C-alpha distance (Angstrom), angle and dihedral (degrees) to the residues before:
residue distance angle dihedral
M1 . . .
V2 3.80 . .
D3 3.77 120.3 .
A4 3.77 117.7 -129.2
P5 3.81 113.6 -107.1
V6 3.77 114.0 -97.6
V7 3.77 111.6 -120.2
E8 3.77 113.8 -158.7
E9 3.74 117.5 -148.4
A10 3.79 112.7 -120.0
P11 3.79 113.9 -110.2
R12 3.77 108.5 -109.3
T13 3.75 120.7 -146.2
G14 3.77 130.9 -171.8
P15 3.76 140.1 177.8
P16 3.83 118.2 -50.9
V17 3.80 95.2 -108.5
V18 3.81 92.4 171.5
F19 3.82 90.1 80.0
L20 3.79 91.9 55.0
L21 3.78 91.0 47.5
L22 3.81 89.7 52.8
G23 3.81 89.1 51.9
L24 3.79 91.0 49.4
L25 3.81 90.6 47.7
S26 3.80 90.9 52.7
V27 3.81 90.4 51.6
L28 3.80 91.2 49.8
A29 3.81 90.4 49.5
S30 3.79 88.5 50.0
I31 3.80 91.5 52.7
F32 3.81 89.5 49.3
L33 3.82 89.6 53.0
L34 3.80 90.0 48.9
V35 3.78 90.9 58.3
H36 3.82 97.2 42.0
G37 3.76 104.7 29.1
G38 3.76 147.6 102.9
F39 3.78 128.6 -161.1
A40 3.82 97.7 -57.2
A41 3.80 91.8 44.2
N42 3.80 90.4 52.0
V43 3.80 91.9 51.6
L44 3.80 90.7 49.1
G45 3.81 90.0 45.0
Y46 3.80 89.7 52.5
V47 3.81 90.6 54.4
L48 3.81 91.1 46.5
A49 3.81 92.2 48.9
C50 3.78 99.1 40.5
V51 3.79 110.3 32.5
L52 3.79 106.6 28.8
P53 3.84 99.4 51.1
I54 3.81 91.1 50.6
L55 3.80 90.7 46.6
S56 3.80 92.5 47.9
V57 3.82 92.9 49.4
G58 3.81 89.8 48.4
L59 3.80 91.7 51.1
F60 3.79 89.5 46.0
R61 3.81 91.2 53.5
H62 3.81 91.8 46.7
F63 3.80 96.0 51.6
D64 3.80 93.4 37.4
L65 3.79 90.8 56.5
G66 3.79 89.7 54.1
R67 3.79 91.5 49.9
R68 3.81 94.2 48.3
I69 3.79 89.3 68.5
S70 3.80 89.4 68.9
P71 3.81 115.7 93.9
Y72 3.82 87.5 -140.0
Y73 3.81 94.4 60.5
V74 3.80 114.3 129.4
P75 3.83 113.5 -163.6
S76 3.80 121.2 -139.9
Q77 3.79 124.7 -138.6
L78 3.80 90.6 -157.1
V79 3.80 91.2 65.6
R80 3.77 91.2 54.9
Y81 3.80 89.9 63.5
L82 3.80 99.0 32.2
I83 3.82 96.6 63.3
P84 3.84 96.0 61.8
V85 3.80 91.0 42.3
V86 3.82 92.3 54.5
L87 3.81 92.2 46.8
A88 3.82 94.8 45.0
L89 3.80 93.6 48.1
G90 3.80 89.6 47.5
L91 3.79 90.9 51.7
I92 3.81 93.0 49.0
A93 3.80 92.4 47.6
A94 3.82 91.6 47.2
V95 3.80 91.4 51.8
L96 3.81 91.4 49.6
H97 3.81 91.1 49.4
T98 3.80 90.4 48.8
W99 3.80 89.6 51.7
S100 3.81 91.4 50.2
V101 3.81 93.4 48.5
A102 3.80 91.9 47.2
T103 3.81 90.9 49.0
E104 3.81 91.5 51.5
I105 3.79 92.5 47.9
A106 3.80 92.3 48.3
S107 3.80 94.3 51.3
């Protein structure tokens, strides 16, 4: 009796979505601080809304480029739309935090 050959399934890899989720989480935390914060919370919210989403998208792009070399890479359509959403929400939250800080300084 001859055993059937064992066929291993190719390891599939996709985009590193965890970086985009971290960026989205930082924007959501920033919006929370906008609603419940004073001066220090607005400064922290500005950093969360401005720096971390850009950093997370940059890290996503870096690691995604490395993964795209693999012949087993499977692209995701969700990522295509999630990147601009994270950056736009971060920009809006950063502007609102800037407005709040400027209002507190002016008063």
